[in-house]
matplotlib code that plots the C-alpha trace (Angstrom):
import matplotlib.pyplot as plt

x = [77.9, 76.9, 73.3, 72.4, 73.5, 72.0, 68.6, 68.0, 69.1, 72.0, 74.5, 77.6, 78.6, 80.0, 81.6, 84.1, 85.3, 86.1, 89.7, 89.2, 89.7, 88.8, 91.8, 91.0, 93.3, 94.3, 94.7, 98.3, 98.4, 100.2, 103.3, 106.2, 109.9, 112.0, 112.9, 109.3, 108.5, 111.4, 110.2, 106.7, 107.7, 109.9, 106.8, 104.9, 105.4, 102.7, 104.4, 101.3, 100.9, 104.7, 104.9, 101.8, 103.2, 106.7, 105.2, 102.9, 105.7, 108.4, 106.1, 103.8, 100.8, 97.3, 95.4, 93.0, 95.9, 97.8, 94.6, 93.9, 97.3, 97.1, 100.0, 100.0, 100.7, 104.2, 107.2, 109.1, 112.3, 112.5, 110.2, 108.1, 104.6, 101.9, 99.3, 96.1, 93.2, 91.8, 89.9, 86.8, 84.0, 80.6, 77.3, 79.2, 81.1, 84.7, 85.1, 87.9, 87.6, 89.9, 92.6, 92.1, 93.5, 95.1, 98.5, 97.7, 98.2, 101.9, 104.8, 106.9, 109.3, 109.7, 113.0, 115.2, 114.6, 110.8, 110.9, 112.8, 110.3, 107.5, 109.2, 109.6, 105.9, 104.9, 106.9, 105.2, 101.7, 102.4, 99.7, 98.1, 96.4, 97.7, 94.4, 94.4, 94.9, 98.2, 96.8, 93.4, 92.2, 89.7, 90.8, 89.4, 91.7, 94.8, 93.7, 92.8, 96.2, 98.0, 96.0, 96.5, 100.3, 100.5, 98.4, 100.2, 103.7, 102.8, 103.7, 102.4, 99.3, 98.8, 96.4, 97.4, 97.4, 100.0, 102.4, 102.1, 102.7, 105.8, 107.2, 106.9, 108.3, 111.2, 112.1, 111.9, 113.9, 116.7, 117.0, 115.1, 113.6, 110.0, 108.9, 110.3, 108.5, 105.3, 105.3, 106.0, 103.0, 100.8, 99.9, 98.3, 100.3, 103.6, 101.9, 99.8, 103.0, 104.3, 100.9, 99.9, 102.9, 105.8, 106.5, 109.1, 110.9, 114.0, 115.9, 114.8, 115.9, 119.3, 119.8, 119.2, 121.3, 124.2, 123.9, 124.0, 127.1, 128.8, 128.2, 129.7, 132.7, 133.4]
y = [63.5, 60.5, 61.7, 58.7, 56.2, 58.2, 59.1, 57.0, 53.5, 53.1, 50.5, 52.6, 56.0, 55.1, 58.5, 57.4, 54.6, 56.8, 57.2, 60.7, 63.6, 67.2, 69.4, 72.6, 75.5, 77.2, 80.9, 81.9, 83.5, 86.8, 86.9, 89.2, 88.7, 89.4, 92.8, 93.7, 92.7, 94.7, 97.8, 97.3, 96.6, 99.7, 101.7, 100.1, 102.3, 100.9, 98.3, 96.1, 95.9, 95.7, 92.6, 91.1, 91.3, 90.2, 87.2, 86.4, 86.7, 84.8, 81.9, 81.3, 80.8, 80.9, 84.1, 82.2, 80.5, 83.7, 85.5, 82.7, 82.8, 83.4, 84.5, 81.0, 79.5, 81.0, 79.9, 83.2, 81.2, 79.0, 80.8, 77.7, 78.4, 75.8, 75.9, 74.0, 76.3, 78.8, 82.0, 82.3, 84.7, 83.0, 85.0, 88.2, 86.6, 85.4, 81.9, 79.3, 76.3, 73.3, 73.7, 72.9, 69.3, 67.1, 67.9, 71.6, 71.0, 71.6, 73.4, 75.9, 78.6, 82.3, 83.6, 85.2, 88.8, 88.3, 86.8, 89.8, 92.1, 90.1, 90.5, 94.2, 94.5, 92.6, 95.0, 97.9, 96.7, 95.7, 93.6, 90.8, 87.4, 84.2, 83.6, 87.0, 87.0, 88.5, 89.9, 91.1, 93.3, 92.0, 90.4, 93.5, 95.9, 93.9, 93.7, 97.4, 98.5, 96.4, 97.9, 101.5, 101.1, 99.6, 102.4, 105.1, 104.1, 102.6, 99.0, 96.0, 94.9, 91.4, 90.0, 88.5, 85.0, 86.1, 86.3, 82.6, 82.0, 84.4, 82.4, 79.1, 80.4, 82.0, 78.8, 76.5, 78.9, 78.9, 75.1, 73.9, 70.4, 70.6, 68.0, 70.2, 73.3, 71.3, 70.1, 73.6, 75.0, 72.2, 70.8, 67.3, 66.4, 67.6, 68.0, 70.8, 72.7, 72.1, 72.9, 76.0, 77.6, 77.6, 79.9, 80.3, 83.2, 84.9, 83.6, 80.1, 80.3, 81.7, 78.9, 76.3, 78.2, 78.4, 74.6, 74.0, 76.2, 74.4, 71.1, 72.4, 73.8, 70.4]
z = [11.5, 9.2, 8.5, 6.3, 9.0, 11.9, 10.4, 7.3, 8.4, 6.0, 7.1, 6.3, 4.9, 1.4, 1.1, 3.8, 1.4, -1.6, -2.4, -3.7, -1.4, -2.1, -1.7, 0.1, -0.7, 2.5, 2.6, 3.7, 7.1, 7.3, 9.4, 10.3, 9.9, 13.0, 11.5, 11.1, 14.6, 16.0, 14.2, 15.6, 19.3, 19.4, 18.8, 21.7, 24.8, 27.1, 29.4, 29.5, 25.7, 25.2, 27.4, 25.8, 22.2, 23.2, 25.0, 22.1, 19.5, 21.4, 22.6, 19.6, 21.9, 20.6, 21.5, 23.8, 25.6, 26.3, 27.4, 29.8, 31.5, 35.2, 37.4, 38.9, 35.5, 35.2, 37.3, 37.8, 38.6, 35.6, 33.2, 32.7, 31.4, 32.1, 29.3, 30.2, 29.3, 26.8, 27.4, 25.2, 24.8, 25.1, 25.2, 26.0, 28.9, 29.1, 30.4, 30.7, 28.5, 27.9, 25.3, 21.6, 21.8, 24.5, 23.0, 23.5, 27.2, 27.5, 29.2, 27.4, 28.6, 28.5, 27.0, 29.7, 28.4, 28.3, 31.8, 33.1, 31.5, 33.2, 36.6, 36.1, 35.1, 38.3, 40.4, 38.6, 39.2, 42.8, 44.4, 42.5, 43.1, 41.7, 40.0, 38.3, 34.5, 33.5, 30.2, 31.5, 28.6, 26.0, 22.8, 21.0, 22.8, 21.8, 18.2, 18.2, 19.7, 17.2, 14.3, 15.6, 15.8, 12.4, 10.8, 12.7, 11.6, 8.2, 9.2, 7.3, 9.3, 10.7, 13.3, 16.7, 15.2, 12.8, 15.8, 16.2, 12.5, 12.8, 15.7, 13.9, 10.7, 12.5, 14.5, 11.5, 9.2, 11.9, 11.5, 14.6, 14.2, 13.0, 15.6, 18.4, 17.1, 16.6, 20.3, 21.5, 19.5, 20.8, 17.5, 17.4, 14.2, 12.7, 9.4, 10.9, 11.6, 8.0, 6.3, 8.3, 9.9, 7.4, 4.5, 1.8, 3.4, 2.1, 5.1, 4.4, 0.8, 1.9, 4.3, 1.6, -0.9, 1.6, 2.1, -1.7, -2.1, 0.8, -0.9, -4.2, -2.3, -0.5]

ax = plt.figure().add_subplot(projection="3d")
ax.plot(x, y, z, "-o")
ax.set_aspect("equal")
plt.show()
């Protein structure tokens, strides 16, 4: 808010006109390589949590988005996921809110193996309503289960948001166009994807080195 303009009668906020911008250093978000994730998911024997972490890792959804998913939001034939809301805790109650930005409203897809796992899970639970949440535990329980597995098996710990970061890093390091990944993640700007969700990974360095060697061999 422009306090000087709003409350003190100034005609303009001169700070907006300065050419100098303060650069804020962003703390890197922890993420897993595919190998680290595979090691983790092998240890998850509960079908509900197994499906949750698989879906989280292979879609890159925000935690509020995946927790807000209802059965009606997924097309079991095509695997299409309609993302149009967030689940948030307000005053001790969980309520649906609009997504983070307009571009966060999007359609993405479940990988075939994850879709098959979802279908098996639905058969296992039996009756459900279309309005029911698929992942109906509290955020705390998903964080706690993740922490317990990591501590129990000596795995490098990350939080649920790290799964989103892992997905983006994996997709980009495999050579997928950043603009495609950005739209999938629901970012308002491609720069957000580059600034927050890419890392200098060993795989990324290897891809670049292979390209350099190929140029030299031509």
